[in-house]
C-alpha positions as CSV (number, residue, x, y, z in Angstrom):
1,X,11.6,17.2,-2.8
2,X,10.6,14.7,-0.3
3,X,7.4,12.6,0.0
4,X,5.7,14.5,3.0
5,X,3.0,15.9,0.9
6,X,1.9,12.8,-0.8
7,X,1.9,10.3,2.1
8,X,-1.4,8.7,2.6
9,X,-2.2,8.9,6.1
10,X,-5.6,6.8,6.1
11,X,-3.9,3.4,6.2
12,X,-5.9,0.2,6.0
13,X,-4.5,-2.3,8.3
14,X,-5.2,-5.8,9.1
15,X,-3.5,-8.3,11.5
16,X,-1.4,-11.3,11.1
17,X,-4.3,-13.7,12.4
18,X,-6.8,-12.3,10.3
19,X,-8.0,-14.9,7.5
20,X,-7.6,-14.3,3.8
21,X,-11.5,-14.1,3.4
22,X,-11.4,-11.1,6.0
23,X,-8.7,-9.6,4.3
24,X,-10.3,-9.7,1.0
25,X,-13.6,-8.4,2.6
26,X,-11.4,-5.4,4.0
27,X,-10.0,-4.7,0.6
28,X,-13.6,-4.7,-1.0
29,X,-15.2,-2.5,1.9
30,X,-12.3,-0.1,1.9
31,X,-12.0,0.2,-1.8
32,X,-8.3,-0.3,-1.7
33,X,-5.8,-2.6,-3.4
34,X,-3.6,-3.1,-0.4
35,X,-3.3,-3.5,3.4
36,X,-0.6,-3.1,5.8
37,X,-0.3,-6.3,8.0
38,X,0.5,-5.7,11.7
39,X,1.3,-8.1,14.6
40,X,-0.3,-7.8,18.1
41,X,2.1,-5.1,18.9
42,X,1.1,-3.0,16.0
43,X,4.4,-3.5,14.4
44,X,4.6,-3.6,10.4
45,X,5.1,-7.1,9.2
46,X,4.4,-6.4,5.5
47,X,1.8,-5.4,2.9
48,X,-0.7,-7.6,1.3
49,X,-2.2,-6.6,-2.1
50,X,-5.3,-7.9,-3.9
51,X,-2.9,-9.5,-6.5
52,X,-1.3,-11.5,-3.4
53,X,-4.9,-12.7,-2.7
54,X,-5.4,-14.0,-6.2
55,X,-2.1,-15.4,-6.9
56,X,-1.1,-17.0,-3.6
57,X,-4.4,-17.1,-2.0
58,X,-5.7,-19.5,-4.6
59,X,-3.6,-22.2,-3.0
60,X,-6.0,-22.1,0.0
61,X,-9.1,-21.9,-2.1
62,X,-10.9,-24.5,0.0
63,X,-9.9,-23.0,3.4
64,X,-10.1,-19.3,2.7
65,X,-12.2,-18.8,5.9
66,X,-9.5,-20.6,8.1
67,X,-6.1,-19.6,6.5
68,X,-4.6,-16.7,8.0
69,X,-2.9,-14.0,6.0
70,X,0.3,-15.3,7.5
71,X,0.2,-18.1,4.8
72,X,0.8,-15.7,1.9
73,X,2.7,-12.7,3.6
74,X,6.2,-12.1,2.5
75,X,8.1,-11.1,5.7
76,X,10.4,-8.7,3.6
77,X,9.3,-5.4,4.9
78,X,10.3,-2.5,2.8
79,X,9.4,1.0,4.3
80,X,10.7,4.5,4.3
81,X,10.7,7.5,6.5
82,X,8.9,10.8,5.4
83,X,12.0,12.6,4.6
84,X,13.0,10.1,1.9
85,X,13.3,12.2,-1.5
86,X,10.8,11.1,-4.4
87,X,13.8,10.3,-6.4
88,X,15.3,8.0,-3.9
89,X,11.9,6.4,-3.3
90,X,11.3,5.7,-6.8
91,X,14.8,4.3,-7.3
92,X,14.4,2.0,-4.3
93,X,10.8,0.8,-5.3
94,X,12.3,-0.2,-8.7
95,X,15.2,-2.0,-7.1
96,X,12.8,-3.8,-4.4
97,X,10.0,-4.2,-7.1
98,X,7.1,-2.8,-5.1
99,X,4.5,-0.3,-5.8
100,X,3.4,0.3,-2.3
101,X,5.7,1.7,0.6
102,X,4.8,1.9,4.2
103,X,6.2,5.3,5.8
104,X,7.5,4.9,9.2
105,X,8.7,7.5,11.6
106,X,10.1,6.8,15.0
107,X,9.0,3.1,14.8
108,X,5.3,4.3,14.1
109,X,3.3,3.8,10.8
110,X,2.7,7.2,9.5
111,X,1.1,6.2,6.1
112,X,1.8,4.8,2.8
113,X,3.0,6.0,-0.7
114,X,1.9,4.2,-3.7
115,X,2.9,4.3,-7.4
116,X,-0.2,5.9,-8.1
117,X,0.5,8.7,-5.7
118,X,3.9,9.1,-7.6
119,X,2.1,9.3,-10.8
120,X,-0.4,12.0,-9.7
121,X,2.6,14.0,-8.2
122,X,4.6,13.7,-11.4
123,X,1.8,14.7,-13.6
124,X,1.3,17.9,-11.6
125,X,5.1,18.7,-11.7
126,X,5.8,17.9,-15.4
127,X,2.6,19.7,-16.5
128,X,1.9,17.0,-19.2
129,X,-1.7,16.6,-20.5
130,X,-1.3,12.9,-21.1
131,X,0.1,12.6,-17.4
132,X,-2.8,14.8,-16.0
133,X,-5.3,12.4,-17.7
134,X,-3.6,9.3,-16.4
135,X,-3.6,10.9,-12.9
136,X,-7.4,11.9,-13.3
137,X,-8.1,8.1,-14.0
138,X,-6.0,7.2,-11.0
139,X,-7.7,9.9,-8.7
140,X,-11.2,8.7,-9.8
141,X,-10.4,5.0,-8.9
142,X,-8.8,6.0,-5.5
143,X,-10.3,6.0,-2.2
144,X,-11.5,9.6,-1.1
145,X,-8.7,11.4,0.8
146,X,-9.5,13.0,4.2
147,X,-9.5,16.6,4.8
148,X,-7.4,16.5,8.0
């Protein structure tokens, strides 16, 4: 099974020259835990999470309004195509140590798949009540999905 059906296409993005404070505001306003960081040409440079802001952003606590996200962005970008299998994606996520993966097709950002998306999928696939309960918690805390 590939990841096509679980790709979240409503991607929240920011730009490399946005400040740490701006990115924190976007996370709060959009009710998400991560954003994809783009350059001026809309190329993916990485993913910044709420955890990144806390762990690394605290080093800039006195200059959050002036320090760009570039200061805490890891330049190692791990992304996949939409045809990758769920098994391959989960193995790669474990190897790389990430919970959120941008999905890129023909050089264009198509969406993102998160660990939460995989848990919800597995709960459906395995028909397990404890997993369905966990999935319900995840879904209640997730941004609403568009009906496209």
